[in-house]
C-alpha positions as CSV (number, residue, x, y, z in Angstrom):
1,M,-2.3,-13.2,-1.4
2,A,-5.1,-15.6,-0.4
3,P,-5.6,-15.7,3.4
4,I,-4.2,-18.7,5.2
5,A,-6.1,-20.1,8.2
6,A,-4.5,-20.7,11.7
7,E,-3.3,-24.2,11.0
8,G,-1.1,-22.9,8.2
9,N,-2.0,-25.5,5.7
10,T,-5.5,-24.3,4.7
11,I,-5.8,-21.6,2.2
12,C,-9.2,-19.9,2.4
13,G,-11.2,-20.4,-0.8
14,F,-9.1,-23.4,-2.0
15,G,-9.1,-27.1,-1.5
16,E,-10.9,-28.2,1.7
17,A,-11.9,-24.5,2.3
18,E,-13.4,-24.0,-1.2
19,G,-16.5,-21.7,-0.9
20,Y,-15.1,-20.1,2.2
21,P,-12.8,-17.4,0.8
22,H,-12.6,-15.0,3.8
23,L,-10.3,-15.1,6.9
24,Y,-12.1,-14.2,10.1
25,I,-10.4,-13.9,13.6
26,Y,-12.9,-15.9,15.7
27,D,-11.4,-15.3,19.2
28,I,-10.6,-11.6,18.9
29,D,-10.1,-11.2,22.7
30,A,-7.3,-13.8,22.8
31,A,-5.9,-12.7,19.5
32,M,-5.4,-9.1,20.6
33,A,-3.8,-9.9,23.9
34,K,-0.3,-8.7,24.4
35,D,2.3,-10.8,22.4
36,A,-0.4,-13.0,20.8
37,D,-0.4,-13.9,17.2
38,L,-3.5,-12.3,15.6
39,F,-3.7,-14.8,12.8
40,A,-3.3,-17.8,15.0
41,Y,-7.0,-17.5,15.6
42,G,-8.0,-17.2,11.9
43,V,-10.6,-19.4,10.3
44,C,-12.1,-19.5,6.8
45,V,-15.7,-18.3,6.6
46,E,-18.2,-18.0,3.8
47,E,-18.9,-14.3,4.5
48,C,-17.5,-11.7,6.8
49,P,-20.1,-11.0,9.6
50,D,-21.6,-7.6,9.1
51,S,-23.1,-7.4,12.6
52,D,-22.6,-8.9,16.0
53,T,-25.7,-11.1,15.5
54,A,-24.7,-12.5,12.1
55,E,-24.4,-16.3,11.7
56,L,-20.9,-17.5,11.0
57,K,-20.5,-20.2,8.4
58,C,-17.1,-21.7,8.9
59,S,-15.2,-24.1,6.7
60,P,-15.2,-27.7,7.9
61,A,-11.4,-27.6,7.5
62,T,-11.2,-24.7,10.0
63,P,-14.1,-25.0,12.5
64,C,-15.1,-21.9,14.5
65,N,-15.2,-21.8,18.3
66,K,-19.0,-21.8,18.6
67,G,-19.0,-20.4,22.2
68,L,-17.9,-16.9,21.0
69,A,-20.2,-14.2,19.7
70,P,-19.3,-12.7,16.3
71,Y,-18.4,-9.1,15.9
72,K,-18.9,-6.6,13.0
73,T,-16.4,-6.8,10.2
74,Y,-16.1,-5.8,6.6
75,D,-14.4,-7.5,3.6
76,L,-10.9,-6.2,2.8
77,F,-9.3,-8.3,0.1
78,D,-10.8,-11.5,1.6
79,Y,-9.8,-10.6,5.1
80,C,-12.5,-9.8,7.6
81,A,-11.2,-6.4,8.8
82,F,-12.5,-4.5,11.8
83,T,-12.4,-1.1,13.4
84,K,-11.9,-0.4,17.1
85,E,-15.5,0.6,17.6
86,D,-16.8,-2.7,16.2
87,L,-14.8,-4.9,18.6
88,P,-16.0,-6.3,21.9
89,T,-15.0,-4.2,25.0
90,E,-12.2,-6.5,26.1
91,A,-10.6,-6.5,22.7
92,Q,-10.8,-2.7,22.4
93,S,-8.5,-2.3,25.5
94,H,-5.8,-4.1,23.5
95,W,-6.2,-2.0,20.3
96,D,-3.2,0.3,21.0
97,D,-0.9,-2.7,21.6
98,L,-2.0,-4.3,18.4
99,M,-1.5,-1.1,16.4
100,S,1.9,-0.5,17.9
101,S,3.1,-4.0,17.1
102,F,1.7,-3.7,13.6
103,Q,3.3,-0.3,12.9
104,N,6.7,-1.5,14.2
105,S,6.7,-4.5,12.0
106,Y,8.4,-4.4,8.6
107,S,5.3,-4.8,6.5
108,G,3.2,-2.8,8.9
109,S,5.5,0.2,8.6
110,A,5.3,0.0,4.8
111,F,1.5,0.0,4.9
112,M,1.5,2.9,7.4
113,D,3.9,4.9,5.2
114,I,1.5,4.4,2.2
115,Y,-1.5,5.3,4.4
116,N,0.2,8.5,5.7
117,S,1.1,9.7,2.2
118,R,-2.3,8.8,0.7
119,W,-3.2,12.4,0.0
120,L,0.0,13.1,-1.9
121,I,-0.3,9.8,-3.8
122,G,-3.9,10.7,-4.7
123,C,-3.1,14.2,-5.8
124,C,-0.1,13.4,-8.0
125,P,-2.2,12.1,-10.9
126,L,-4.3,15.3,-10.7
127,I,-1.3,17.5,-10.7
128,A,0.2,15.6,-13.6
129,V,-3.0,16.1,-15.7
130,V,-3.0,19.9,-14.8
131,F,0.6,20.3,-15.9
132,T,0.1,18.3,-19.1
133,F,-2.9,20.4,-20.2
134,G,-0.9,23.6,-19.1
135,Y,2.0,22.5,-21.3
136,I,-0.3,21.7,-24.2
137,Y,-1.9,25.1,-23.9
138,F,1.5,26.8,-23.6
139,M,2.6,25.0,-26.7
140,D,-0.5,26.0,-28.6
141,K,0.0,29.7,-27.7
142,C,3.8,30.0,-27.8
143,A,5.0,27.3,-30.3
144,Y,6.6,29.8,-32.6
145,W,8.6,31.5,-29.9
146,L,9.4,28.3,-28.1
147,S,10.8,26.7,-31.3
148,W,13.1,29.7,-31.9
149,F,14.1,29.7,-28.2
150,S,14.9,26.0,-28.5
151,V,17.0,26.6,-31.6
152,I,18.9,29.4,-29.9
153,I,19.5,27.3,-26.8
154,I,20.7,24.3,-28.9
155,E,23.1,26.6,-30.9
156,L,24.5,28.2,-27.7
157,T,25.0,24.8,-26.1
158,L,26.9,23.5,-29.2
159,L,29.0,26.6,-29.4
160,G,29.8,26.4,-25.6
161,A,30.7,22.7,-25.9
162,G,33.0,23.6,-28.9
163,F,34.8,26.4,-27.1
164,G,35.0,24.3,-23.9
165,S,36.6,21.4,-25.9
166,L,39.0,23.9,-27.5
167,F,40.1,25.3,-24.2
168,Y,40.3,21.8,-22.6
169,R,42.5,20.7,-25.6
170,K,44.7,23.7,-25.2
171,D,45.1,23.0,-21.4
172,L,46.1,19.4,-22.2
173,I,48.7,20.4,-24.8
174,D,50.1,23.1,-22.4
175,G,50.3,20.4,-19.6
176,M,52.3,18.0,-21.9
177,T,54.9,20.6,-22.7
178,D,55.6,21.7,-19.1
């Protein structure tokens, strides 16, 4: 799960890039161009820049292009993530293409499905707790009647299974004599 720099052989935070655990896309304009590989411009940095004036400290194993100004990012599992509003103007124009290619990829569609169902995923534990406490309350108030109801249901089920087996056996015997 550790980010891998553009060369493909440098894992951010390990080996030559130790102390530089975050992956930052240094040339975001080129990386977001149509049909470009976003991570082909990734470098390992010490910290994700939190403003467009922040100083980038890049790993010697993955040097930054010093001619480019940084843009605002935030740390997301050791990746320097960004929003559309934080990008330079040129890169913002390619945002829709990037999102479209991400959503149409196999892993991107899985992430988007999880993101789109976030409210349901978040509410399920709450609903489970409410039902659990409701069941406990119901058991506290109705345990006597529920136990007799369970006994009656079990007895009726056993009687039904017995009569069903008897009729099934009778049908098998009648089928053998015909």
